[in-house]
N, C-alpha and C positions, 0 to 999 in steps of 0.2 A: 703708715700708721703702726704704732706699737701698742699692744694691749697688755697692761699689767694685770696679771690674774691673781696672784697671791701677794698683793701689796696693799699698804694702808690706803684707804679711800678708794679702792678699786673693787669691782664686783666679779665674783667667780660665778659663771653661768653653769647650768646643768650640763651643757655640752662640754664645757671646759673640764669640769670635775669628772665626767664620764670618760673623757679621752684619757686622762691621766690614770684613772682607776683601771681602765682596760689595759693600758701599757704596763702599769706596775703589777698587775695580776698575771702578766704573761699571756694576755688575750684569752684568759680562761673565763668560762661562765660556770656557775654551780652554786651549791649550797655552802654557806659559811657557818650556819648553825640551825639545827632543828629541821623543819620542813619534811618530816618523815611522811611517806605516802603509804596509806593503807586503803583497803577496799572491802566492800561487802557485795552482796548480790545486786545492789542498786546504785551505789555511789563510790567515787574515789574520795578520799579525805586527805587533805594536806594540813599537817600540824603547823602550829606557829613556828616562826623562825625567819631566817634571812637568806636571800639569794644575791648573787652578783651576776648580772646578765649583760654581756657586752659593755661592761663598765658602769651599768646602771645598778643602783642599789635598791632592793625591794624587800619590804618587810611584810610577812604574812602575820596578821593580827587575828588571833582566834582561828579555830579550825575552819578551813574552807571546804565546802562540800561541792563536788562536781558530779552531777547526775551522769550515769553511764548511758550510752546510746542503746536503743532497742531496735529490733527488726522483726517483722512478722514472717518474712521469708527471706531466703538468701543469707548473705553474710556481709559484715562490715569490718574493716580494719580501722581502728580508731587510735588517735594520738591526742592526749591532753597536752596543751602547751601554755606557757605564759607568753602572751604576745605584747611586745612593745610596739606601739604605733605612734610615731612622732608627728604624724600628720594631724593628730587630734590635739586639742588645746585644753590643758588642765585649768582649773580655777583654784582659788585658795581653799575651797571646801570640797572639791571633787577631783579625784585622780582618774583621768580619762585616758591617759596614754598607756596604761597597763591593764590587762585583763586575762583571765583564764578562759580558754576556749577549747573545743574539741574539733580536730580535723578528722574527716572520714574519707574512705575510699572503698569501693567494692572489690578492688583487685590486689592491693598491696598496702602496706603501711604508708601513710602519707609522708611526704618529705616536707619538713618545716621550711618556711621562708626565713632566710638569714642574710639580710642585706647588711652592708657595711655602714653602720650608723655614723662612723667618723667621716665618711666620704659621700654624703648626700643621700644615703639610704634612709628609709623611714620605718621599715617593718623588720623586726627580729623576733622569731618564735623559738623559745627555749623549750625543748621537750621535757615533760614532766613524767608521763607514763604512757604506755600503749597497751592495747588489749584487742582481742578478737571477739566479735559478737555474732551469734546465729540466733535463729528462732528458739533454740534450746536454752540460750543464756550467754553469759559472758565467760570467757576463759583466757588464760595466758596474760593476766594482768602483770605488767613488768614495770618496775620503777626505773626511769631513765635518768634521774637526776644524779649528779656526781658532786663530790665535794671539791671546792677550790683548794688546790695544793698551795698552802701559804709558804712552803719551803722551796718554791720553784727556782729561786735564784740561789745557787750554791754560794756559801759564805766566801769562797775563794774569788768570786767575781765582784765582791764589794770592796771598795777602797775608800777610806776616809782621809781627806787632806784638809787639815784645819777643821772648818765646820762644814765642808762640802763632801757629800757622799756621792761617789762615782760607781757606776755599774760597768765593769769592763766586758767587752765582747769576747 
């Protein structure tokens, strides 16, 4: 079977689009516009903007507030992530495959799950920020987002033949 993706009367699926976005971005994840992260004593704030995460495009509409974790004793290492979970099913009115969550560990900063979504994986967690919390409060809030480098392909690797654009190795 042959599947036409970008042809008349054919359908491009989310998986098709994400695959090509991931390839053409050089397998980069990151901010493409906005999404500045700030914090106060109680919350992280993610400003409106756009992310590209493993080829998936995400828009933050309005400032997102993420409550900071608290402890009565001991300490926690925390990491706020944007989680893509393709095992969930979206509806026309609800986006269920993406959410912001906080991972925690008592011993070290958590390692996010980053499965290959192009090859059967279903969960990819993109780090947003990390911080350390004790009974005295929160410290060391660090923004972990990075910008997507839109100039990752040197112009010398691009070759136009007629109407076809080639990327040389």
